[in-house]
C-alpha positions in Angstrom: 113.2 111.0 79.6 114.4 107.6 81.2 113.6 105.5 78.0 117.6 106.0 77.0 118.6 104.7 80.1 115.7 101.3 80.7 116.2 98.0 79.4 113.9 98.1 76.3 113.5 93.9 77.0 111.3 94.9 80.0 108.1 95.2 80.1 107.8 97.0 83.8 110.9 98.8 83.7 109.4 102.0 84.5 108.4 100.3 87.9 111.4 98.9 88.2 113.1 102.2 88.6 110.0 103.6 90.5 110.4 100.8 93.3 114.3 102.0 93.1 113.3 105.4 93.6 110.9 104.3 96.7 114.1 102.5 98.3 116.3 105.1 98.1 113.7 107.6 99.5 113.3 105.1 102.3 117.1 104.7 102.8 117.0 108.9 103.4 114.3 109.0 105.5 116.3 105.9 107.9 119.4 107.3 107.8 119.2 110.4 108.5 116.2 110.0 111.2 118.7 109.0 114.9 115.1 107.5 116.4 114.4 104.9 113.3 117.7 104.2 113.1 118.4 103.2 116.7 115.4 101.3 116.5 116.7 99.2 113.6 120.3 99.2 115.0 118.3 97.3 118.4 117.1 94.2 115.8 120.4 94.0 114.1 124.1 94.9 113.8 124.8 98.6 112.1 127.5 97.1 109.7 124.6 94.2 108.1 122.0 97.6 107.8 124.9 99.0 105.6 125.8 96.2 103.4 122.2 95.3 102.8 121.4 98.6 101.8 124.0 99.1 99.7 123.4 95.8 98.0 119.5 96.1 97.8 119.4 100.0 96.9 122.3 99.5 93.8 120.3 96.1 92.4 117.6 97.8 92.2 118.9 100.8 90.1 120.8 98.4 87.9 118.3 96.3 87.6 115.9 98.0 85.4 118.7 100.4 83.5 120.8 99.2 80.2 124.3 97.9 81.4 125.9 100.9 80.3 124.7 102.6 83.1 126.0 100.5 85.4 129.1 102.6 86.1 127.7 105.2 86.9 125.1 104.1 89.1 128.3 102.5 91.4 129.8 106.1 91.2 127.0 107.3 92.2 126.2 105.2 95.3 129.9 105.6 96.2 129.5 109.0 96.5 126.3 108.8 98.2 127.8 106.6 100.9 130.5 109.0 101.8 128.2 112.0 101.7 125.2 110.7 104.0 127.8 110.3 106.5 129.1 113.3 106.2 125.1 114.7 106.6 124.8 112.8 109.5 127.5 115.1 111.1 125.4 117.7 111.1 122.4 115.4 112.7 121.9 115.5 116.4 122.2 111.8 117.4 124.1 110.6 114.5 127.7 110.5 113.8 130.0 109.7 110.9 132.2 106.8 110.7 135.0 105.8 108.2 133.8 102.3 109.5 130.9 102.8 108.5 131.9 104.2 104.6 133.9 101.4 104.2 131.0 99.3 104.7 128.6 100.5 102.3 131.2 100.0 99.9 131.5 96.2 100.8 127.5 96.4 100.2 128.8 98.2 96.6 131.1 95.3 96.1 128.8 92.7 96.8 126.0 94.6 94.6 128.6 94.3 91.4 129.6 90.8 92.2 125.5 89.9 92.4 124.6 92.0 89.3 127.2 89.7 87.3 125.5 86.1 88.5 123.2 84.4 86.8 120.6 85.8 89.6 121.7 89.8 88.2 118.8 90.0 86.1 116.8 90.2 88.7 113.8 91.8 86.4 113.7 89.4 83.7 113.6 86.6 86.2 110.0 88.2 88.1 108.8 89.4 85.1 109.1 85.7 83.6 107.4 84.3 86.3 105.1 87.4 86.2 104.4 86.6 82.3 103.3 82.6 82.9 100.5 82.7 85.2 
């Protein structure tokens, strides 16, 4: 099903995509679990978690997918960032925030620039290092 979406030049593209889905599941669990999010907030500022979360998850999905899919990934995670904040309205101990939505957008924007940098092809870089051994 994903053969047309995955990059042909990556040997482990299905594995990279699986890792991306695992990261997404972790992000969802942390986002809706008030005690777990409170524990994360004790370690760092909330905005740092939002920025890093959206930077990492967007990069994780864009890495193994063909470049033509990137715009869709960005749109999906833009909508996801808004929806996850709205869902938190219904969860006791959680709240939605326009600031959080904007910080999610900052994470997406950083991912956009990261993926266009020389480090953006992180999957290929890792695979090249693995193949040297």
